[in-house]
N, CA, C and O atoms as a CHARMM CRD file, in Angstrom:
* protein
*
  360
    1    1 GLY  N     43.57100-125.59400  70.27300 PROA 1      0.00000
    2    1 GLY  CA    44.14000-125.12200  71.51100 PROA 1      0.00000
    3    1 GLY  C     43.57200-123.66000  71.75300 PROA 1      0.00000
    4    1 GLY  O     43.11400-123.58900  72.89300 PROA 1      0.00000
    5    2 ALA  N     43.47300-122.66000  71.16000 PROA 2      0.00000
    6    2 ALA  CA    42.86300-121.43800  71.18600 PROA 2      0.00000
    7    2 ALA  C     41.52200-121.47300  71.25400 PROA 2      0.00000
    8    2 ALA  O     40.95700-120.63900  71.96100 PROA 2      0.00000
    9    3 MET  N     40.83400-122.35600  70.59500 PROA 3      0.00000
   10    3 MET  CA    39.32800-122.36800  70.27800 PROA 3      0.00000
   11    3 MET  C     38.94900-123.05700  71.79500 PROA 3      0.00000
   12    3 MET  O     38.07500-122.50700  72.46500 PROA 3      0.00000
   13    4 LEU  N     39.63600-124.28100  72.31600 PROA 4      0.00000
   14    4 LEU  CA    39.45600-124.81400  73.56500 PROA 4      0.00000
   15    4 LEU  C     39.49300-123.67100  74.63700 PROA 4      0.00000
   16    4 LEU  O     38.51900-123.36700  75.32600 PROA 4      0.00000
   17    5 GLY  N     40.67700-123.09500  74.69800 PROA 5      0.00000
   18    5 GLY  CA    40.87600-121.64400  75.75600 PROA 5      0.00000
   19    5 GLY  C     39.68400-120.84300  75.65800 PROA 5      0.00000
   20    5 GLY  O     39.12600-120.39600  76.66100 PROA 5      0.00000
   21    6 TRP  N     39.27500-120.64700  74.49000 PROA 6      0.00000
   22    6 TRP  CA    38.27800-119.61800  74.31800 PROA 6      0.00000
   23    6 TRP  C     36.94700-120.20400  74.72800 PROA 6      0.00000
   24    6 TRP  O     36.13500-119.45700  75.27300 PROA 6      0.00000
   25    7 ILE  N     36.66600-121.39800  74.52700 PROA 7      0.00000
   26    7 ILE  CA    35.46600-122.05400  75.02300 PROA 7      0.00000
   27    7 ILE  C     35.40700-122.21400  76.81200 PROA 7      0.00000
   28    7 ILE  O     34.46200-122.01900  77.57600 PROA 7      0.00000
   29    8 LEU  N     36.64200-122.59300  77.05500 PROA 8      0.00000
   30    8 LEU  CA    36.71400-122.70900  78.75900 PROA 8      0.00000
   31    8 LEU  C     36.79400-121.36000  79.36500 PROA 8      0.00000
   32    8 LEU  O     36.23300-121.28300  80.45800 PROA 8      0.00000
   33    9 PHE  N     37.31200-120.35600  78.95800 PROA 9      0.00000
   34    9 PHE  CA    37.57800-119.20300  79.75700 PROA 9      0.00000
   35    9 PHE  C     36.70400-118.24600  79.36900 PROA 9      0.00000
   36    9 PHE  O     36.08400-117.68800  80.27400 PROA 9      0.00000
   37   10 VAL  N     36.42700-117.80200  77.87600 PROA 10     0.00000
   38   10 VAL  CA    35.99800-116.63000  77.59200 PROA 10     0.00000
   39   10 VAL  C     34.28500-116.80800  77.61800 PROA 10     0.00000
   40   10 VAL  O     33.55700-116.08500  78.29900 PROA 10     0.00000
   41   11 VAL  N     33.90600-117.66800  76.93400 PROA 11     0.00000
   42   11 VAL  CA    32.48400-117.90800  77.00700 PROA 11     0.00000
   43   11 VAL  C     31.80700-117.92000  78.25800 PROA 11     0.00000
   44   11 VAL  O     30.94200-117.08100  78.50500 PROA 11     0.00000
   45   12 PRO  N     32.09300-118.69500  78.96500 PROA 12     0.00000
   46   12 PRO  CA    31.45800-118.70700  80.51000 PROA 12     0.00000
   47   12 PRO  C     31.18700-117.05100  81.00300 PROA 12     0.00000
   48   12 PRO  O     30.12200-116.63700  81.46200 PROA 12     0.00000
   49   13 VAL  N     32.06400-116.47600  80.84800 PROA 13     0.00000
   50   13 VAL  CA    31.94300-114.96500  81.35200 PROA 13     0.00000
   51   13 VAL  C     31.01600-114.09900  80.39100 PROA 13     0.00000
   52   13 VAL  O     30.28700-113.23400  80.87600 PROA 13     0.00000
   53   14 THR  N     31.04900-114.31000  79.20200 PROA 14     0.00000
   54   14 THR  CA    30.42500-113.31900  78.33600 PROA 14     0.00000
   55   14 THR  C     29.01200-114.26800  77.83000 PROA 14     0.00000
   56   14 THR  O     28.40700-113.76100  76.88500 PROA 14     0.00000
   57   15 ALA  N     28.50000-115.44700  78.31300 PROA 15     0.00000
   58   15 ALA  CA    27.50500-115.98300  77.56800 PROA 15     0.00000
   59   15 ALA  C     26.29100-115.42300  78.31800 PROA 15     0.00000
   60   15 ALA  O     25.23600-115.57500  77.70100 PROA 15     0.00000
   61   16 ASP  N     26.20700-114.88300  79.36200 PROA 16     0.00000
   62   16 ASP  CA    24.62400-114.31600  79.86700 PROA 16     0.00000
   63   16 ASP  C     24.75100-112.96100  79.95600 PROA 16     0.00000
   64   16 ASP  O     24.38400-112.29600  80.92500 PROA 16     0.00000
   65   17 GLN  N     25.31400-112.49600  78.86900 PROA 17     0.00000
   66   17 GLN  CA    25.24300-110.75000  78.86700 PROA 17     0.00000
   67   17 GLN  C     23.68900-110.66400  78.45700 PROA 17     0.00000
   68   17 GLN  O     23.23500-111.55900  77.74500 PROA 17     0.00000
   69   18 THR  N     22.87500-109.62600  78.88200 PROA 18     0.00000
   70   18 THR  CA    21.90600-109.20500  78.24900 PROA 18     0.00000
   71   18 THR  C     22.08500-108.10000  77.21700 PROA 18     0.00000
   72   18 THR  O     23.13300-107.45700  77.15300 PROA 18     0.00000
   73   19 TYR  N     21.06600-107.89100  76.42200 PROA 19     0.00000
   74   19 TYR  CA    21.30800-106.81300  75.45800 PROA 19     0.00000
   75   19 TYR  C     20.70100-105.49900  75.94000 PROA 19     0.00000
   76   19 TYR  O     19.69200-105.49300  76.64500 PROA 19     0.00000
   77   20 THR  N     21.30400-104.42300  75.56500 PROA 20     0.00000
   78   20 THR  CA    21.05000-103.05300  75.87100 PROA 20     0.00000
   79   20 THR  C     19.60900-102.80800  75.57400 PROA 20     0.00000
   80   20 THR  O     18.88800-103.43900  74.80100 PROA 20     0.00000
   81   21 SER  N     19.30600-101.74700  76.34500 PROA 21     0.00000
   82   21 SER  CA    17.77300-101.18900  75.85200 PROA 21     0.00000
   83   21 SER  C     17.49200-100.77100  74.69300 PROA 21     0.00000
   84   21 SER  O     16.34000-100.81900  74.26100 PROA 21     0.00000
   85   22 GLY  N     18.70600-100.19800  73.86500 PROA 22     0.00000
   86   22 GLY  CA    18.46100 -99.81600  72.50500 PROA 22     0.00000
   87   22 GLY  C     18.30100-100.86800  71.49400 PROA 22     0.00000
   88   22 GLY  O     17.71400-100.71400  70.42300 PROA 22     0.00000
   89   23 ASP  N     18.90500-102.03100  71.93500 PROA 23     0.00000
   90   23 ASP  CA    18.77700-102.84000  70.74300 PROA 23     0.00000
   91   23 ASP  C     17.40900-103.76400  71.03900 PROA 23     0.00000
   92   23 ASP  O     16.88900-103.93900  72.14100 PROA 23     0.00000
   93   24 SER  N     16.96600-104.31400  69.73700 PROA 24     0.00000
   94   24 SER  CA    15.77900-105.04500  69.77400 PROA 24     0.00000
   95   24 SER  C     16.05500-106.72600  70.09900 PROA 24     0.00000
   96   24 SER  O     17.16200-107.26100  70.05400 PROA 24     0.00000
   97   25 VAL  N     15.09500-107.23000  70.34900 PROA 25     0.00000
   98   25 VAL  CA    15.37900-108.68700  70.66000 PROA 25     0.00000
   99   25 VAL  C     15.85100-109.40900  69.35900 PROA 25     0.00000
  100   25 VAL  O     16.62000-110.36700  69.44100 PROA 25     0.00000
  101   26 GLU  N     15.43900-108.99900  68.28100 PROA 26     0.00000
  102   26 GLU  CA    15.85200-109.76800  67.18400 PROA 26     0.00000
  103   26 GLU  C     17.20900-109.42200  66.58900 PROA 26     0.00000
  104   26 GLU  O     17.84000-110.28900  65.98400 PROA 26     0.00000
  105   27 SER  N     17.71000-108.11300  66.74500 PROA 27     0.00000
  106   27 SER  CA    18.99700-107.87000  66.64200 PROA 27     0.00000
  107   27 SER  C     19.83400-108.49400  67.63300 PROA 27     0.00000
  108   27 SER  O     20.98900-108.66100  67.24200 PROA 27     0.00000
  109   28 HSD  N     19.56800-108.92200  68.90300 PROA 28     0.00000
  110   28 HSD  CA    20.29200-109.72000  69.83100 PROA 28     0.00000
  111   28 HSD  C     20.30600-110.97700  69.10400 PROA 28     0.00000
  112   28 HSD  O     21.45100-111.33400  68.82700 PROA 28     0.00000
  113   29 TRP  N     19.30200-111.82900  68.67400 PROA 29     0.00000
  114   29 TRP  CA    19.28900-113.00000  68.22900 PROA 29     0.00000
  115   29 TRP  C     20.21900-113.22700  67.06400 PROA 29     0.00000
  116   29 TRP  O     20.94800-114.21000  66.93000 PROA 29     0.00000
  117   30 THR  N     20.09800-112.06800  66.12500 PROA 30     0.00000
  118   30 THR  CA    20.93300-112.16400  64.95300 PROA 30     0.00000
  119   30 THR  C     22.58000-111.97800  65.40700 PROA 30     0.00000
  120   30 THR  O     23.38800-112.54400  64.67000 PROA 30     0.00000
  121   31 THR  N     23.04000-111.32700  66.40800 PROA 31     0.00000
  122   31 THR  CA    24.24800-111.04200  66.80700 PROA 31     0.00000
  123   31 THR  C     24.78000-112.06600  67.30700 PROA 31     0.00000
  124   31 THR  O     25.98000-112.27400  67.12500 PROA 31     0.00000
  125   32 SER  N     23.85100-113.08600  68.18200 PROA 32     0.00000
  126   32 SER  CA    24.33800-114.21700  68.73800 PROA 32     0.00000
  127   32 SER  C     24.46900-115.23400  67.93400 PROA 32     0.00000
  128   32 SER  O     25.36700-116.03400  68.19500 PROA 32     0.00000
  129   33 ALA  N     23.56100-115.47600  66.68400 PROA 33     0.00000
  130   33 ALA  CA    23.61500-116.42200  65.75300 PROA 33     0.00000
  131   33 ALA  C     24.87400-116.09100  64.70000 PROA 33     0.00000
  132   33 ALA  O     25.40500-116.95500  64.00400 PROA 33     0.00000
  133   34 SER  N     25.16400-115.00300  64.71100 PROA 34     0.00000
  134   34 SER  CA    26.29000-114.58100  63.82000 PROA 34     0.00000
  135   34 SER  C     27.77000-115.11200  64.42600 PROA 34     0.00000
  136   34 SER  O     28.63600-115.78700  63.86900 PROA 34     0.00000
  137   35 SER  N     27.72500-114.58300  65.68700 PROA 35     0.00000
  138   35 SER  CA    28.96200-115.10300  66.47000 PROA 35     0.00000
  139   35 SER  C     28.99600-116.57700  66.67700 PROA 35     0.00000
  140   35 SER  O     30.07400-117.16000  66.79300 PROA 35     0.00000
  141   36 GLY  N     27.99200-117.12500  66.72200 PROA 36     0.00000
  142   36 GLY  CA    28.08800-118.55800  66.82400 PROA 36     0.00000
  143   36 GLY  C     28.59400-119.14600  65.48200 PROA 36     0.00000
  144   36 GLY  O     29.52200-119.95100  65.41400 PROA 36     0.00000
  145   37 THR  N     27.92100-118.68600  64.45100 PROA 37     0.00000
  146   37 THR  CA    28.24500-119.16900  63.00800 PROA 37     0.00000
  147   37 THR  C     29.58700-119.06900  62.51900 PROA 37     0.00000
  148   37 THR  O     30.05900-119.82600  61.67100 PROA 37     0.00000
  149   38 ALA  N     30.34900-117.88100  63.20700 PROA 38     0.00000
  150   38 ALA  CA    31.88600-117.82100  62.95800 PROA 38     0.00000
  151   38 ALA  C     32.49900-118.87300  63.61100 PROA 38     0.00000
  152   38 ALA  O     33.26100-119.54200  62.91400 PROA 38     0.00000
  153   39 THR  N     32.34600-119.24200  64.94600 PROA 39     0.00000
  154   39 THR  CA    32.89300-120.33000  65.40000 PROA 39     0.00000
  155   39 THR  C     32.64500-121.56500  64.79400 PROA 39     0.00000
  156   39 THR  O     33.49500-122.45300  64.74800 PROA 39     0.00000
  157   40 ASP  N     31.27600-121.68600  64.22600 PROA 40     0.00000
  158   40 ASP  CA    31.27500-123.12400  63.38000 PROA 40     0.00000
  159   40 ASP  C     31.88200-123.12000  62.34400 PROA 40     0.00000
  160   40 ASP  O     32.30600-124.21300  61.96900 PROA 40     0.00000
  161   41 LEU  N     32.14100-121.97400  61.53300 PROA 41     0.00000
  162   41 LEU  CA    32.80700-122.05700  60.33600 PROA 41     0.00000
  163   41 LEU  C     34.31500-122.32900  60.29200 PROA 41     0.00000
  164   41 LEU  O     34.87000-122.89300  59.34900 PROA 41     0.00000
  165   42 VAL  N     34.92800-121.87700  61.39400 PROA 42     0.00000
  166   42 VAL  CA    36.19000-121.92000  61.75600 PROA 42     0.00000
  167   42 VAL  C     36.50000-123.78200  62.13600 PROA 42     0.00000
  168   42 VAL  O     37.41500-124.48800  61.71200 PROA 42     0.00000
  169   43 THR  N     35.48000-124.11200  62.96900 PROA 43     0.00000
  170   43 THR  CA    35.62000-125.46600  62.98700 PROA 43     0.00000
  171   43 THR  C     35.38200-126.44100  61.85000 PROA 43     0.00000
  172   43 THR  O     35.99300-127.50900  61.82400 PROA 43     0.00000
  173   44 VAL  N     34.50000-126.09900  60.89600 PROA 44     0.00000
  174   44 VAL  CA    34.01100-126.77100  59.50800 PROA 44     0.00000
  175   44 VAL  C     35.32400-126.59700  58.70000 PROA 44     0.00000
  176   44 VAL  O     35.65400-127.52800  57.96500 PROA 44     0.00000
  177   45 LEU  N     36.10700-125.48300  58.76700 PROA 45     0.00000
  178   45 LEU  CA    37.22900-125.35900  57.77400 PROA 45     0.00000
  179   45 LEU  C     38.34100-126.25100  58.24100 PROA 45     0.00000
  180   45 LEU  O     39.04800-126.91600  57.48300 PROA 45     0.00000
  181   46 GLY  N     38.45200-126.21000  59.71500 PROA 46     0.00000
  182   46 GLY  CA    39.67000-127.14500  60.14100 PROA 46     0.00000
  183   46 GLY  C     39.38300-128.66400  59.99100 PROA 46     0.00000
  184   46 GLY  O     40.30500-129.43300  59.71700 PROA 46     0.00000
  185   47 LEU  N     38.19800-129.07000  60.15600 PROA 47     0.00000
  186   47 LEU  CA    37.87300-130.49600  59.90200 PROA 47     0.00000
  187   47 LEU  C     38.06700-130.95400  58.30500 PROA 47     0.00000
  188   47 LEU  O     38.24400-132.09100  57.86800 PROA 47     0.00000
  189   48 THR  N     37.99000-129.89600  57.70100 PROA 48     0.00000
  190   48 THR  CA    37.73600-130.19500  56.13400 PROA 48     0.00000
  191   48 THR  C     39.01400-129.81700  55.89100 PROA 48     0.00000
  192   48 THR  O     39.37000-130.34300  54.83600 PROA 48     0.00000
  193   49 LEU  N     39.81900-129.19600  56.33600 PROA 49     0.00000
  194   49 LEU  CA    41.37200-129.34200  55.90800 PROA 49     0.00000
  195   49 LEU  C     41.94000-130.39900  56.37000 PROA 49     0.00000
  196   49 LEU  O     42.83500-130.91200  55.69900 PROA 49     0.00000
  197   50 ALA  N     41.59900-130.90300  57.47300 PROA 50     0.00000
  198   50 ALA  CA    42.31000-132.06300  58.08800 PROA 50     0.00000
  199   50 ALA  C     41.93800-133.43700  57.17100 PROA 50     0.00000
  200   50 ALA  O     42.74300-134.35000  56.98600 PROA 50     0.00000
  201   51 VAL  N     40.56600-133.40500  56.63800 PROA 51     0.00000
  202   51 VAL  CA    40.09200-134.49900  56.09500 PROA 51     0.00000
  203   51 VAL  C     40.77400-134.90700  54.49500 PROA 51     0.00000
  204   51 VAL  O     41.05500-135.97100  53.94400 PROA 51     0.00000
  205   52 VAL  N     40.86000-133.47500  54.11000 PROA 52     0.00000
  206   52 VAL  CA    41.27500-133.18600  52.84500 PROA 52     0.00000
  207   52 VAL  C     42.81400-133.50300  52.61400 PROA 52     0.00000
  208   52 VAL  O     43.19200-133.93200  51.52400 PROA 52     0.00000
  209   53 SER  N     43.70000-133.28100  53.67200 PROA 53     0.00000
  210   53 SER  CA    44.94800-133.43200  54.13200 PROA 53     0.00000
  211   53 SER  C     45.28300-134.82800  54.23800 PROA 53     0.00000
  212   53 SER  O     46.23200-135.26400  53.58500 PROA 53     0.00000
  213   54 ILE  N     44.66200-135.51500  54.92900 PROA 54     0.00000
  214   54 ILE  CA    44.81600-137.03600  55.17600 PROA 54     0.00000
  215   54 ILE  C     44.61700-137.81000  54.07200 PROA 54     0.00000
  216   54 ILE  O     45.29100-138.71500  53.58000 PROA 54     0.00000
  217   55 ALA  N     43.19700-137.12500  53.64900 PROA 55     0.00000
  218   55 ALA  CA    42.60600-138.27300  52.19200 PROA 55     0.00000
  219   55 ALA  C     43.56800-137.95600  51.01600 PROA 55     0.00000
  220   55 ALA  O     43.74900-138.84800  50.18700 PROA 55     0.00000
  221   56 ARG  N     44.18300-136.79800  50.87400 PROA 56     0.00000
  222   56 ARG  CA    45.24300-136.56500  49.82200 PROA 56     0.00000
  223   56 ARG  C     44.33900-136.66200  48.59100 PROA 56     0.00000
  224   56 ARG  O     44.61400-137.40800  47.65100 PROA 56     0.00000
  225   57 VAL  N     43.15500-135.81500  48.62900 PROA 57     0.00000
  226   57 VAL  CA    42.49000-135.58200  47.64200 PROA 57     0.00000
  227   57 VAL  C     42.45600-134.04300  46.98700 PROA 57     0.00000
  228   57 VAL  O     42.83500-133.15800  47.75400 PROA 57     0.00000
  229   58 ASP  N     42.12200-133.71500  45.90700 PROA 58     0.00000
  230   58 ASP  CA    41.95300-132.24900  45.64400 PROA 58     0.00000
  231   58 ASP  C     40.88900-131.93900  44.78600 PROA 58     0.00000
  232   58 ASP  O     40.90100-131.95300  43.55500 PROA 58     0.00000
  233   59 PRO  N     39.56200-131.53500  45.87600 PROA 59     0.00000
  234   59 PRO  CA    38.36100-131.34700  45.15600 PROA 59     0.00000
  235   59 PRO  C     38.49800-129.83400  44.58400 PROA 59     0.00000
  236   59 PRO  O     39.33200-128.99100  44.91300 PROA 59     0.00000
  237   60 PRO  N     37.45500-129.72400  43.64300 PROA 60     0.00000
  238   60 PRO  CA    37.43500-128.35100  43.12500 PROA 60     0.00000
  239   60 PRO  C     37.12400-127.21000  44.15800 PROA 60     0.00000
  240   60 PRO  O     36.39800-127.31800  45.14600 PROA 60     0.00000
  241   61 ALA  N     37.71700-126.24700  43.79700 PROA 61     0.00000
  242   61 ALA  CA    37.48200-124.75200  44.69000 PROA 61     0.00000
  243   61 ALA  C     35.98100-124.47300  44.94800 PROA 61     0.00000
  244   61 ALA  O     35.51400-124.14000  46.03700 PROA 61     0.00000
  245   62 THR  N     35.18300-124.67900  43.62500 PROA 62     0.00000
  246   62 THR  CA    33.82500-124.33000  43.79300 PROA 62     0.00000
  247   62 THR  C     32.91500-125.26000  44.61300 PROA 62     0.00000
  248   62 THR  O     31.80700-124.91800  45.02600 PROA 62     0.00000
  249   63 LEU  N     33.52600-126.56900  44.83100 PROA 63     0.00000
  250   63 LEU  CA    32.62700-127.31800  45.64900 PROA 63     0.00000
  251   63 LEU  C     32.90400-126.83400  47.01100 PROA 63     0.00000
  252   63 LEU  O     31.93100-126.63300  47.73700 PROA 63     0.00000
  253   64 LEU  N     34.12600-126.61000  47.47900 PROA 64     0.00000
  254   64 LEU  CA    34.52400-126.34200  48.95200 PROA 64     0.00000
  255   64 LEU  C     33.91100-125.02300  49.40900 PROA 64     0.00000
  256   64 LEU  O     33.49800-124.85700  50.55700 PROA 64     0.00000
  257   65 LEU  N     33.85700-123.78300  48.13800 PROA 65     0.00000
  258   65 LEU  CA    33.30100-122.81300  48.67900 PROA 65     0.00000
  259   65 LEU  C     31.69800-122.84500  48.60200 PROA 65     0.00000
  260   65 LEU  O     30.99600-122.07500  49.25700 PROA 65     0.00000
  261   66 THR  N     31.14500-123.92400  47.63900 PROA 66     0.00000
  262   66 THR  CA    29.76500-123.86100  48.10800 PROA 66     0.00000
  263   66 THR  C     29.29700-124.63300  49.07100 PROA 66     0.00000
  264   66 THR  O     28.12200-124.48400  49.40900 PROA 66     0.00000
  265   67 GLY  N     29.99500-125.46900  49.61600 PROA 67     0.00000
  266   67 GLY  CA    29.73800-126.37600  50.89100 PROA 67     0.00000
  267   67 GLY  C     30.11100-125.32100  51.97400 PROA 67     0.00000
  268   67 GLY  O     29.33400-125.28600  52.92900 PROA 67     0.00000
  269   68 LEU  N     31.19200-124.43100  51.99700 PROA 68     0.00000
  270   68 LEU  CA    31.08600-123.38900  53.27500 PROA 68     0.00000
  271   68 LEU  C     29.89600-122.68700  53.24600 PROA 68     0.00000
  272   68 LEU  O     29.24800-122.66400  54.29300 PROA 68     0.00000
  273   69 LEU  N     29.41900-122.04500  52.16600 PROA 69     0.00000
  274   69 LEU  CA    28.36100-121.14400  52.28700 PROA 69     0.00000
  275   69 LEU  C     27.18800-121.88700  52.45400 PROA 69     0.00000
  276   69 LEU  O     26.31400-121.13600  52.88400 PROA 69     0.00000
  277   70 LEU  N     26.79000-123.00600  52.30800 PROA 70     0.00000
  278   70 LEU  CA    25.90200-123.85500  52.72000 PROA 70     0.00000
  279   70 LEU  C     25.94000-124.37700  54.15100 PROA 70     0.00000
  280   70 LEU  O     24.95600-124.91800  54.65600 PROA 70     0.00000
  281   71 ALA  N     27.13800-124.20100  54.81900 PROA 71     0.00000
  282   71 ALA  CA    27.52500-124.57000  56.19800 PROA 71     0.00000
  283   71 ALA  C     27.13400-123.38300  57.01700 PROA 71     0.00000
  284   71 ALA  O     26.47200-123.45400  58.05300 PROA 71     0.00000
  285   72 ALA  N     27.71600-121.99200  56.33400 PROA 72     0.00000
  286   72 ALA  CA    27.15500-121.03300  57.03700 PROA 72     0.00000
  287   72 ALA  C     25.65600-120.61800  57.23300 PROA 72     0.00000
  288   72 ALA  O     25.06100-120.32000  58.26800 PROA 72     0.00000
  289   73 PHE  N     25.28600-120.67600  56.13300 PROA 73     0.00000
  290   73 PHE  CA    23.49800-120.62100  55.83200 PROA 73     0.00000
  291   73 PHE  C     22.96200-121.56700  57.10400 PROA 73     0.00000
  292   73 PHE  O     22.36800-121.25200  58.13600 PROA 73     0.00000
  293   74 ALA  N     23.40800-122.82000  56.61200 PROA 74     0.00000
  294   74 ALA  CA    22.70000-123.65700  57.82800 PROA 74     0.00000
  295   74 ALA  C     22.86700-123.44700  59.44100 PROA 74     0.00000
  296   74 ALA  O     22.03700-123.72400  60.30600 PROA 74     0.00000
  297   75 SER  N     24.01800-122.94900  59.58800 PROA 75     0.00000
  298   75 SER  CA    24.56000-122.79000  60.94500 PROA 75     0.00000
  299   75 SER  C     23.84300-121.42300  61.44700 PROA 75     0.00000
  300   75 SER  O     23.61700-121.30500  62.65100 PROA 75     0.00000
  301   76 PHE  N     23.51800-120.48800  60.63300 PROA 76     0.00000
  302   76 PHE  CA    22.86000-119.21300  61.02700 PROA 76     0.00000
  303   76 PHE  C     21.71000-119.32500  61.26100 PROA 76     0.00000
  304   76 PHE  O     21.19700-118.78000  62.23700 PROA 76     0.00000
  305   77 THR  N     21.05100-120.05800  60.41600 PROA 77     0.00000
  306   77 THR  CA    19.44800-120.55700  60.32600 PROA 77     0.00000
  307   77 THR  C     19.27300-121.19000  61.45200 PROA 77     0.00000
  308   77 THR  O     18.33700-120.80400  62.15200 PROA 77     0.00000
  309   78 ALA  N     20.05000-122.23700  61.89700 PROA 78     0.00000
  310   78 ALA  CA    19.81500-123.20300  63.09300 PROA 78     0.00000
  311   78 ALA  C     20.05300-122.37800  64.38400 PROA 78     0.00000
  312   78 ALA  O     19.37800-122.57300  65.39500 PROA 78     0.00000
  313   79 ARG  N     20.93200-121.54800  64.32200 PROA 79     0.00000
  314   79 ARG  CA    21.34300-120.88800  65.79900 PROA 79     0.00000
  315   79 ARG  C     20.20300-119.61800  65.77200 PROA 79     0.00000
  316   79 ARG  O     19.90600-119.31700  66.92800 PROA 79     0.00000
  317   80 TYR  N     19.60500-118.93200  64.92200 PROA 80     0.00000
  318   80 TYR  CA    18.69700-117.86800  64.92500 PROA 80     0.00000
  319   80 TYR  C     17.43600-118.72100  65.54700 PROA 80     0.00000
  320   80 TYR  O     16.97000-118.43800  66.65100 PROA 80     0.00000
  321   81 ALA  N     16.99500-119.65200  64.84100 PROA 81     0.00000
  322   81 ALA  CA    15.74600-120.36600  65.25400 PROA 81     0.00000
  323   81 ALA  C     15.94700-121.05100  66.43900 PROA 81     0.00000
  324   81 ALA  O     14.87200-121.46300  66.87300 PROA 81     0.00000
  325   82 PHE  N     16.94600-121.35500  67.17600 PROA 82     0.00000
  326   82 PHE  CA    16.96400-121.87700  68.31800 PROA 82     0.00000
  327   82 PHE  C     16.81000-120.69300  69.27000 PROA 82     0.00000
  328   82 PHE  O     15.89900-120.71500  70.09700 PROA 82     0.00000
  329   83 ALA  N     17.71200-119.58900  69.19100 PROA 83     0.00000
  330   83 ALA  CA    17.65000-118.34700  69.86300 PROA 83     0.00000
  331   83 ALA  C     16.26900-117.97800  70.18000 PROA 83     0.00000
  332   83 ALA  O     15.83400-117.78400  71.31500 PROA 83     0.00000
  333   84 ARG  N     15.54800-117.88900  68.97000 PROA 84     0.00000
  334   84 ARG  CA    14.08000-117.54000  68.80000 PROA 84     0.00000
  335   84 ARG  C     13.18700-118.40800  69.80300 PROA 84     0.00000
  336   84 ARG  O     12.47700-117.97900  70.71200 PROA 84     0.00000
  337   85 TYR  N     13.41500-119.84700  69.38200 PROA 85     0.00000
  338   85 TYR  CA    12.37700-120.65100  70.12900 PROA 85     0.00000
  339   85 TYR  C     12.81300-120.75100  71.46900 PROA 85     0.00000
  340   85 TYR  O     11.93900-121.24500  72.18300 PROA 85     0.00000
  341   86 ARG  N     14.03900-120.40400  72.17000 PROA 86     0.00000
  342   86 ARG  CA    14.20300-120.59600  73.47200 PROA 86     0.00000
  343   86 ARG  C     13.80100-119.42300  74.07000 PROA 86     0.00000
  344   86 ARG  O     13.32000-119.48700  75.20200 PROA 86     0.00000
  345   87 ALA  N     13.92100-118.27700  73.46500 PROA 87     0.00000
  346   87 ALA  CA    13.15200-116.91400  73.99900 PROA 87     0.00000
  347   87 ALA  C     11.83500-117.08900  74.10200 PROA 87     0.00000
  348   87 ALA  O     11.37900-117.17900  75.24100 PROA 87     0.00000
  349   88 LEU  N     11.05800-117.16400  73.12100 PROA 88     0.00000
  350   88 LEU  CA     9.70600-117.13900  72.84400 PROA 88     0.00000
  351   88 LEU  C      9.34000-118.45400  74.00700 PROA 88     0.00000
  352   88 LEU  O      8.36100-118.23300  74.72100 PROA 88     0.00000
  353   89 SER  N      9.90900-119.48700  74.17300 PROA 89     0.00000
  354   89 SER  CA     9.11200-120.59300  75.00900 PROA 89     0.00000
  355   89 SER  C      9.57100-120.15700  76.53700 PROA 89     0.00000
  356   89 SER  O      8.93200-120.81800  77.35600 PROA 89     0.00000
  357   90 GLU  N     10.46300-119.26500  77.13300 PROA 90     0.00000
  358   90 GLU  CA    10.40300-118.85900  78.45000 PROA 90     0.00000
  359   90 GLU  C      9.13800-118.34400  78.98500 PROA 90     0.00000
  360   90 GLU  O      9.06700-117.97700  80.15800 PROA 90     0.00000
């Protein structure tokens, strides 16, 4: 519910902010990708918790943490590349 509220009310207001003159374009892309990665990780953790609870399995913690790190790296890389592509194609 909190995430849905965030998506519906906060994101539309803050999505179109431009970066300040002191920031570089790359730092803006990095900040944007990092904040999106945090949302992705919360979603992945919630879905993983639901699947593990429903399936009643006990996977090793190293497997879960490795998967979380890979999801974080993949999310950040994809979001950064997409922000870069979108900015350079305009």
